[in-house]
C-alpha positions in Angstrom: -117.7 -33.6 47.7 -115.8 -31.1 45.5 -112.7 -29.4 46.7 -112.3 -25.7 46.0 -109.6 -23.0 46.5 -109.5 -19.3 46.2 -106.8 -17.5 44.1 -107.2 -14.0 45.3 -109.7 -12.6 47.8 -109.4 -8.9 47.0 -112.8 -8.4 45.4 -115.6 -6.8 47.4 -117.9 -9.7 46.7 -115.5 -12.2 48.2 -117.1 -12.4 51.7 -120.4 -13.3 50.1 -118.8 -16.1 48.1 -117.0 -17.4 51.2 -120.4 -17.5 52.9 -121.9 -19.4 49.9 -119.2 -22.0 50.0 -119.6 -22.5 53.8 -123.4 -22.7 53.4 -123.0 -25.6 51.0 -120.5 -27.4 53.3 -122.1 -30.8 52.5 -121.2 -30.4 48.9 -118.0 -28.4 48.8 -114.9 -27.9 51.0 -112.2 -25.2 50.6 -108.7 -26.5 50.9 -106.5 -23.4 50.4 -106.5 -19.6 49.8 -103.8 -17.5 48.1 -103.8 -13.7 47.8 -101.3 -11.0 46.9 -101.6 -9.8 50.5 -100.8 -12.4 53.1 -103.0 -10.9 55.7 -106.0 -10.9 53.4 -105.5 -14.5 52.5 -105.4 -15.5 56.2 -108.7 -13.7 56.9 -110.5 -15.7 54.2 -108.7 -18.9 55.1 -109.8 -18.6 58.7 -113.4 -18.1 57.6 -113.2 -21.1 55.3 -111.4 -23.3 57.8 -108.5 -24.0 55.5 -104.9 -23.1 54.9 -103.4 -19.9 53.5 -100.6 -20.5 51.1 -97.7 -18.3 49.9 -97.6 -19.5 46.3 -100.7 -20.0 44.2 -98.9 -22.6 42.2 -99.1 -24.9 45.2 -102.9 -24.8 44.7 -102.8 -25.4 41.0 -100.4 -28.3 41.4 -102.7 -30.0 43.9 -104.6 -32.8 42.2 -107.2 -32.8 45.0 -108.4 -29.3 44.0 -111.2 -29.5 41.5 -112.0 -25.8 40.9 -110.7 -22.4 41.8 -112.4 -19.1 42.5 -110.5 -16.0 41.3 -111.4 -12.9 43.2 -108.1 -11.1 42.8 -107.3 -7.7 41.5 -108.4 -7.5 37.9 -104.7 -6.9 36.9 -103.9 -10.4 38.0 -106.7 -12.2 36.2 -104.8 -13.1 33.1 -101.8 -14.6 34.9 -104.1 -16.6 37.3 -106.6 -17.6 34.6 -104.0 -18.9 32.1 -102.2 -20.8 34.9 -105.5 -22.3 36.1 -106.6 -23.3 32.6 -103.2 -24.9 32.0 -103.7 -26.9 35.3 -107.1 -28.1 34.0 -109.1 -26.7 36.9 -112.6 -25.4 36.5 -112.7 -21.7 37.2 -115.0 -18.9 38.5 -113.6 -15.4 37.7 -115.2 -12.4 39.3 -116.2 -9.7 36.8 -114.8 -8.1 34.8 -112.8 -10.8 33.0 -110.1 -8.6 31.8 -108.4 -5.2 32.1 -109.3 -4.7 28.4 -110.0 -6.5 25.2 -106.5 -8.0 24.6 -106.1 -9.8 27.9 -109.8 -10.9 28.0 -109.5 -12.6 24.6 -106.2 -14.2 25.6 -108.0 -15.7 28.7 -110.9 -16.8 26.4 -108.4 -18.7 24.2 -106.8 -20.3 27.2 -110.0 -21.5 28.8 -111.5 -22.8 25.5 -108.3 -24.7 24.7 -108.3 -26.3 28.2 -112.1 -27.1 27.9 -112.7 -26.3 31.6 -115.9 -25.1 33.1 -116.0 -21.3 33.3 -118.3 -18.8 35.0 -118.2 -15.1 35.9 -120.2 -13.0 38.3 -122.9 -11.4 36.3 -125.8 -12.2 38.6 -128.5 -10.0 37.2 -129.5 -12.6 34.5 -131.0 -14.7 37.3 -133.5 -12.0 38.4 -137.1 -12.6 37.4 -137.7 -9.2 35.8 -134.7 -9.6 33.4 -135.7 -13.2 32.6 -139.2 -11.9 31.7 -137.8 -9.1 29.5 -135.6 -11.6 27.6 -138.6 -13.9 27.0 -140.6 -10.9 25.6 -137.8 -9.7 23.4 -137.2 -13.1 22.0 -140.9 -13.7 21.4 -141.3 -10.3 19.7 -143.9 -9.2 22.3 -142.6 -5.6 22.3 -142.0 -5.6 18.5 -138.7 -4.5 17.1 -136.7 -2.8 19.9 -135.6 0.8 19.1 -134.3 1.9 22.5 -133.1 0.2 25.6 -131.7 1.9 28.8 -130.1 0.4 31.9 -128.9 2.1 35.1 -126.8 0.5 37.8 -125.7 2.9 40.5 -125.0 3.2 44.2 -123.5 5.6 46.7 -120.2 3.8 47.2 -118.0 6.8 46.8 -120.3 9.0 48.9 -120.3 6.4 51.7 -116.6 5.6 51.3 -117.3 1.8 51.2 -113.9 1.1 49.6 -111.9 2.8 52.3 -109.7 1.3 55.1 -111.6 -0.1 58.0 -114.9 -0.5 56.1 -114.5 -4.1 55.0 -113.7 -7.4 56.6 -110.8 -7.8 54.2 -108.9 -4.7 55.3 -110.2 -2.4 52.4 -111.3 -2.4 48.8 -109.3 0.6 47.7 -107.6 -1.3 44.9 -111.0 -1.1 43.1 -110.4 2.7 42.8 -107.0 2.3 41.1 -107.4 1.8 37.4 -103.9 0.2 37.2 -105.3 -2.7 39.3 -109.0 -2.6 38.4 -108.9 -1.4 34.8 -111.7 1.1 35.5 -113.5 3.3 37.9 -117.1 3.6 39.0 -118.6 3.5 35.5 -116.8 0.3 34.6 -117.3 -1.4 37.9 -121.1 -1.1 38.0 -121.6 -0.6 34.3 -120.2 -4.1 33.7 -123.5 -5.5 35.0 -125.6 -3.1 32.9 -123.5 -4.0 29.9 -124.0 -7.8 30.5 -127.8 -7.3 30.7 -128.0 -5.2 27.6 -125.8 -7.5 25.5 -127.7 -10.5 26.8 -131.0 -9.0 25.7 -129.8 -7.3 22.5 -126.8 -9.1 21.2 -123.6 -7.8 19.6 -122.5 -4.1 19.9 -121.4 -2.3 16.7 -120.0 0.9 18.3 -120.0 2.9 21.5 -119.4 6.4 22.9 -119.3 7.6 26.5 -118.5 10.3 29.0 -117.1 9.6 32.5 -116.2 12.1 35.2 -115.3 12.7 38.9 -117.5 14.6 41.3 -116.1 14.1 44.8 -112.5 13.6 43.7 -111.9 11.0 46.5 -110.3 8.5 44.2 -107.9 8.7 41.2 -110.6 7.3 38.8 -113.9 8.1 37.3 -116.8 8.0 39.8 -119.7 7.9 37.3 -120.5 8.0 33.6 -123.0 7.5 30.8 -122.5 5.4 27.7 -124.4 5.0 24.4 -124.3 1.9 22.3 -125.3 1.1 18.7 -126.3 -2.6 18.6 -125.7 -4.7 15.4 -129.5 -5.1 15.1 -129.9 -1.3 14.9 -131.2 -0.7 18.4 -129.8 2.2 20.4 -128.8 1.6 24.1 -127.7 3.7 27.0 -126.0 2.9 30.2 -125.8 5.0 33.4 -123.4 3.7 36.1 -121.4 5.0 39.0 -120.8 5.4 42.7 -122.4 8.8 43.4 -126.1 8.1 43.3 -128.3 7.9 46.4 -131.2 6.1 44.7 -131.9 4.0 41.6 -135.6 4.4 40.9 -135.5 3.0 37.4 -133.1 0.2 36.4 -134.2 -0.6 32.8 -136.5 0.6 30.0 -137.1 -1.3 26.8 -139.0 0.5 24.0 -140.3 -1.4 21.0 -142.6 -0.5 18.1 -145.3 -2.7 19.7 -144.8 -2.1 23.3 -142.8 -0.8 26.2 -141.6 -2.2 29.5 -139.6 -0.8 32.4 -138.5 -1.7 35.9 -139.1 0.8 38.7 -138.1 0.1 42.3 -137.8 -3.5 41.4 -141.3 -3.9 39.8 -141.9 -4.6 36.2 -144.4 -2.5 34.2 -145.6 -3.2 30.6 -147.9 -2.1 27.9 -148.2 -4.1 24.6 -150.9 -4.9 22.2 -149.5 -8.4 22.2 -150.3 -8.7 25.9 -154.1 -8.1 26.1 -155.2 -6.0 29.1 -151.8 -4.4 29.7 -152.0 -0.7 30.2 -148.6 0.2 31.6 -149.3 -1.3 35.0 -147.4 -3.8 37.0 -146.8 -7.3 35.6 -146.7 -9.8 38.4 -146.6 -13.1 36.4 -142.9 -13.4 36.5 -140.7 -16.5 36.0 -138.9 -17.9 39.0 -135.5 -16.5 40.0 -132.5 -18.6 39.2 -129.7 -19.1 41.7 -126.9 -16.4 41.9 -124.2 -16.7 39.2 -121.8 -18.1 41.8 -124.2 -20.8 42.9 -124.8 -21.7 39.3 -121.0 -22.3 39.0 -121.1 -24.6 42.1 -124.1 -26.4 40.6 -122.3 -26.9 37.3 -119.1 -28.3 38.7 -121.1 -30.7 40.9 -122.8 -32.2 37.8 -125.9 -30.0 37.5 -127.3 -28.5 34.4 -126.7 -24.8 35.1 -127.0 -22.0 32.6 -123.5 -20.5 32.7 -122.1 -17.3 31.0 -119.7 -18.3 28.3 -116.1 -17.1 28.4 -116.7 -15.5 24.9 -119.6 -13.5 26.4 -117.3 -12.4 29.3 -114.5 -11.4 26.9 -116.8 -9.5 24.6 -118.1 -7.5 27.5 -114.5 -6.6 28.5 -113.9 -5.5 25.0 -117.0 -3.2 24.9 -116.1 -1.7 28.2 -112.6 -1.1 26.9 -114.1 0.7 23.9 -116.3 2.8 26.2 -113.2 4.1 28.0 -111.4 4.7 24.7 -114.4 6.7 23.5 -114.6 8.8 26.7 -110.9 9.6 26.4 -111.1 10.6 22.7 -114.7 12.1 22.7 -115.6 9.8 19.8 -117.4 6.7 18.7 -115.3 3.5 19.0 -115.9 0.0 17.5 -115.0 -2.7 20.1 -112.4 -5.3 19.2 -113.9 -8.7 18.4 -111.0 -11.1 19.1 
C-alpha cells in the first residue's frame, strides 16, 4: 500500500481526487493534508480520514509518505514542487504547472534533477475521441493538417460556481484572482485545449489572443480566443471561458486529405483514406484510458501508465503565458522555451 499526502486542497478538482483516493483504499492511504487555509485542510483531512498539519514540511520530512498531491493555489506551486522534489517524493500537480514560463521551467528542472514520478491534470488525452484523432494524425489519415480548432467552455461565471457557499471547500474564488491563479477563464479552461492541441500538433512557434470580461463579476478575464502558429506550419485556434451555456463542437481538424470534428461528444470524419466515410459518425473508437489522476496512482504503484512529462507541462505554461502577453500587447508573441 502506498501512502499519500495532499499539499494544498484549494483547487476545484480536489473533491474528485479525494474521492478517487478513497475509492482505491486497498491500494492507497492518505496520511496528512496541508493547506494555506486551516479550515480547508481540515475538511479534506476529515474526508480522507487522516490528520491536518500546520506545516507542509512535516509531510515532506515523513519517510512514510511516498507521494504528494499538490492542489494548492497556482502561486504556491513552485515553492511546494521544489520542496517536494528535494524531498524525493513523487508528485501530482494540478494544472497549470506554473504561473508563467519562468516558474514552470524552474519546476521542470527541479523535478528532472530529482528523477521523481510526475503527473499533471490534463485528462482529455484519455478520451477515446482524442485518442482516435491522434492516431489518424500520426498515420497521415487526414493528410497534412492545415487548421485545428478546440473549444473548452462552461457557464462557471454565469452560475457563480466559484463563489462562497457553492463548494464543499468553502469557495473557489482564488481561481478568479490572477495573483493566485495566474489567469482567468481563458487560461483556466484553455489549459486543457492547449494540451490537446500541442499533444496532437507539437511545438508552438507563436501565438496571439484576445481576452475580455462580460459579466464583470471577477477581477480577471472571463473568456477569450487565441490563435497559434505551430512549428509544422498548421494554424490553430482556441476558444475558452466561463460564460458559455453550451459547447456543441469541441474540436475540428482539417487536413488536405480529410476532415474530422467532435460535436456533442461524437466523432465525425470524412477521408479518402477511410473508405466509406462521408462525414458521418465514426463509432470504432479506442477504449478510454483512466483519468490523468488515476494514471498517476497507477504509475506510483508500479503500473505502466502513460504520463504527461514535466517538460510538456512546462511548455504549456509557457505558451499560455505568451497568450496573455499577446492579449495585453495586441501582438504575436513567441513562447519562451526554457
